[in-house]
C-alpha positions in Angstrom: 89.8 87.7 106.7 89.9 89.3 103.3 92.3 92.1 102.5 91.9 94.8 99.9 95.0 95.0 97.8 96.2 97.0 94.8 98.9 95.8 92.5 100.9 98.4 90.6 102.5 97.9 87.2 105.0 99.9 85.1 102.8 101.2 82.3 99.2 100.5 83.3 96.7 101.4 86.0 96.7 99.5 89.3 94.7 96.3 89.7 92.5 96.1 92.8 91.3 92.8 94.4 90.2 91.2 97.6 92.2 88.2 98.8 92.4 85.9 101.8 95.2 85.9 104.3 96.8 82.8 102.7 96.7 84.3 99.2 98.2 87.6 100.4 101.0 85.6 102.1 101.6 83.6 98.9 101.8 86.7 96.8 104.2 88.5 99.1 106.5 85.5 99.1 106.4 85.3 95.3 107.2 89.0 94.7 110.8 89.4 93.5 110.8 86.1 91.8 110.4 85.6 88.0 107.7 84.0 86.0 104.0 83.8 86.4 102.0 83.6 89.6 98.3 83.0 90.1 96.4 84.9 92.8 92.9 83.6 93.7 90.8 86.7 94.5 87.2 86.8 95.8 85.9 87.5 92.3 88.2 85.2 90.3 91.8 84.2 89.5 94.5 86.6 88.4 97.7 85.5 86.6 100.5 88.0 87.1 103.8 88.3 85.3 105.9 88.9 88.4 108.5 90.8 86.4 105.9 93.5 85.7 104.8 94.1 89.3 106.2 97.4 90.6 104.4 97.6 94.0 101.8 96.1 96.2 99.5 98.0 98.6 97.6 96.3 101.3 94.7 98.1 103.0 94.5 96.9 106.5 91.6 99.0 107.8 88.2 97.8 106.8 86.1 100.3 104.9 83.2 101.5 106.9 80.0 103.1 105.9 77.6 104.8 108.2 76.9 107.6 110.6 78.0 108.3 114.1 81.2 108.4 116.0 83.6 105.5 115.5 85.5 104.0 118.4 
């Protein structure tokens, strides 16, 4: 399952990406460490300086498009 995430930095706009369960888990474990970390997203690889990451948002609900009443 892919997760939509946003990664926030101190002085720049957030970075949005779609990542697998495994990549999300790897990123969450790496946060708080120092150095560089590579995240493999659906559309390419992202190298992050972990010291610059301020926050991580994970959207758990899938985005839905359409009409009608959802269940």
